[in-house]
C-alpha positions in Angstrom: 66.0 48.0 100.7 63.6 50.8 101.8 66.5 52.5 103.7 68.7 52.2 100.6 66.1 53.8 98.4 65.5 56.6 100.9 69.2 57.3 101.2 69.5 57.4 97.4 66.5 59.8 97.2 68.1 62.1 99.8 71.4 62.2 97.8 69.5 63.0 94.6 67.6 65.8 96.3 70.8 67.2 97.7 72.5 67.1 94.3 69.5 68.9 92.8 69.2 71.5 95.5 69.8 75.1 94.4 73.3 76.4 95.0 71.6 79.5 96.5 70.9 77.4 99.6 74.4 78.1 100.8 74.9 81.2 98.7 76.4 84.4 100.0 75.5 88.0 99.2 78.8 89.8 98.5 78.8 93.6 99.0 81.4 95.3 96.8 82.7 98.8 97.2 84.5 99.9 94.0 86.2 103.2 93.0 85.9 104.9 89.7 86.3 103.0 86.5 86.6 99.5 87.9 82.8 99.5 88.5 82.1 98.6 84.9 84.4 95.6 85.1 82.6 94.2 88.2 79.2 95.0 86.5 80.3 93.2 83.3 81.5 90.0 85.1 79.3 89.8 88.1 76.5 87.9 86.3 79.0 85.2 85.1 80.4 84.8 88.6 76.9 84.6 90.1 75.9 81.9 87.6 79.0 79.8 88.4 78.8 80.1 92.1 75.2 80.9 93.1 76.4 83.9 95.1 75.0 87.4 94.5 77.0 90.6 94.1 75.8 94.1 95.1 77.9 97.0 93.9 78.4 100.5 95.4 80.5 103.0 93.5 82.2 106.2 94.7 85.6 108.0 94.4 88.5 106.5 96.3 88.3 109.4 98.8 84.6 108.9 99.5 84.9 105.1 99.9 87.8 105.5 102.3 85.7 107.8 104.5 82.8 105.3 104.4 85.0 102.3 105.3 86.9 104.2 108.0 83.5 105.2 109.3 82.4 101.6 109.7 80.6 101.0 106.4 80.1 97.2 106.1 81.5 95.5 103.0 82.9 92.2 101.8 85.2 93.2 98.9 86.6 96.5 97.8 88.5 97.7 94.8 90.6 100.8 95.4 94.2 101.9 94.8 97.0 99.7 96.3 98.0 102.5 98.7 94.4 102.8 99.9 94.1 99.0 100.4 97.4 98.9 102.3 96.3 101.8 104.5 93.1 99.9 105.3 95.0 96.8 106.2 97.0 98.8 108.7 93.8 100.1 110.2 92.3 96.5 110.5 89.6 97.1 107.9 91.0 94.8 105.3 92.3 91.3 105.8 96.1 91.2 105.8 97.4 89.3 102.7 94.2 89.7 100.7 95.4 92.5 98.4 95.6 91.6 94.7 96.4 94.1 92.0 94.0 93.5 89.1 93.9 96.3 86.6 95.4 99.7 85.6 94.2 102.6 83.4 96.0 105.6 82.0 94.7 109.2 81.5 93.5 110.3 78.1 92.2 113.4 76.3 88.8 113.7 74.7 86.8 116.1 72.5 83.1 116.1 71.4 82.4 113.5 68.6 83.0 115.2 65.3 85.1 118.0 66.7 88.7 118.5 65.4 91.2 116.4 67.4 94.2 118.4 68.7 97.7 117.0 68.7 98.5 115.5 72.2 101.4 113.3 71.1 104.1 115.1 72.9 104.3 117.0 76.2 104.5 120.4 74.4 101.7 119.5 72.1 99.5 118.5 75.0 100.3 121.7 76.8 99.5 123.8 73.7 96.2 121.9 73.2 95.1 122.7 76.8 96.0 126.3 76.4 94.2 126.6 73.1 91.0 125.1 74.3 88.2 127.5 75.3 87.4 125.3 78.3 89.0 122.3 80.0 87.1 119.7 82.1 88.4 117.2 84.6 87.4 115.7 87.9 87.3 118.0 90.9 90.4 117.1 93.0 88.4 118.0 96.1 86.0 115.1 95.4 88.9 112.6 95.9 89.0 111.3 92.3 92.5 110.1 91.5 92.5 111.4 87.9 91.4 114.9 89.0 94.1 115.0 91.7 96.7 114.0 89.1 95.5 116.5 86.4 95.6 119.4 88.9 99.2 118.5 89.9 100.2 118.1 86.2 98.8 121.5 85.2 100.9 123.0 88.0 103.9 121.0 87.0 103.6 122.3 83.4 103.3 125.8 84.7 99.8 126.5 83.2 97.5 126.0 86.2 96.9 129.8 86.5 96.0 130.1 82.8 93.7 127.1 82.9 91.9 128.0 86.1 89.5 130.7 84.7 88.3 128.2 82.0 88.3 124.9 84.0 85.1 122.9 84.4 85.3 120.6 87.4 83.1 117.5 87.6 82.1 116.3 91.0 82.6 112.6 90.3 81.0 110.7 87.4 81.9 111.2 83.8 83.9 114.2 82.6 82.6 113.1 79.2 79.1 114.4 80.1 80.5 118.0 80.1 82.1 117.4 76.7 79.1 115.8 75.1 76.8 118.6 76.4 79.1 121.3 75.0 79.9 122.7 78.5 83.6 122.1 77.9 85.7 121.7 74.8 88.5 119.5 76.0 88.2 116.8 78.6 90.9 114.9 80.6 89.9 111.7 82.3 90.8 108.1 82.7 90.7 106.3 79.3 88.2 103.8 80.6 85.8 106.6 81.4 86.1 107.9 77.9 86.0 104.8 75.6 82.5 103.6 76.5 80.9 107.0 76.4 78.9 107.9 73.3 79.1 111.4 72.0 82.8 111.9 72.7 86.1 110.9 70.9 89.3 109.7 72.6 92.0 111.9 71.1 94.7 109.8 72.7 96.5 109.0 75.9 98.8 111.5 77.7 102.4 111.3 76.4 104.3 108.6 78.2 106.5 111.2 80.0 103.5 112.6 81.9 101.2 109.6 81.8 99.8 108.4 85.1 98.3 105.0 85.7 95.7 104.3 88.3 96.0 100.7 89.6 92.9 99.0 91.0 93.6 96.5 93.7 91.2 94.2 95.5 91.0 93.7 99.2 88.7 91.4 101.4 87.1 92.9 104.4 88.4 91.7 107.7 84.7 91.6 108.7 83.4 89.9 105.6 80.3 87.8 106.2 81.7 85.0 104.0 85.4 85.3 103.5 85.5 82.2 101.2 82.9 83.7 98.9 84.6 87.1 98.9 88.0 85.6 98.1 86.4 83.6 95.3 85.1 86.8 93.7 88.6 88.4 93.9 90.2 85.3 92.3 87.6 85.3 89.6 88.2 89.0 88.8 91.9 88.4 88.8 91.6 85.5 86.3 92.2 85.4 82.5 88.6 86.0 81.7 88.9 89.6 83.0 91.7 90.5 80.6 89.3 90.4 77.6 86.8 92.7 79.4 89.6 95.1 80.5 90.8 95.7 76.9 87.3 96.5 75.7 86.8 99.0 78.5 90.1 100.9 77.9 92.0 99.2 80.7 94.7 96.6 81.0 95.9 94.0 83.5 97.9 95.4 86.3 101.0 93.5 85.3 101.1 95.0 81.8 
């Protein structure tokens, strides 16, 4: 009888033990706009699983250098091409890539300022040429939107005209330059515009010149707890994330 009661007590104690006893700390490396999605959903994941999530945010280029240099991590969110490259280099587990979200590029002005027409390729081109100053991410920093905008301006044949009035942001929010008045027109990923107070989204780039950045997840080949890392990826690829993506100016990768 005493043995039975002791066994029952041990079972009850085990059932009531904090999940943190076997919890993992998951280190996440995330590029650009996807950080806000991880930040928004991490508390819910932590509550459900008992795991903890730490987040480090940089441009795709900067994170690639860190990972290739041996930076430890458990889960990363980069472009599909970057994930595939890291799989080939043995940094990311083969078969772990999952495309989760995508975001297009948009145009912004300071809140209250007149909104130019950017509905067609020609209208966008004229809006850029008419602006006293144009801000976007410095391509040299490795930011995907900045690299694309630089190529787009060259493609449209206006790169030389824009160069004297361009304001390049070294990562972070281009919206900061618009809100402060340092630049009149800003071009950045829509998800980096929508949440920022003090600026107004004029609209997305016309579909003919739109560029989507897709964010894909990958689990480190050296993850401390691969089951926990995989659980986070599955959670962020689930239906709950779709609601958050929409509110942040993004959409599911399959859209």
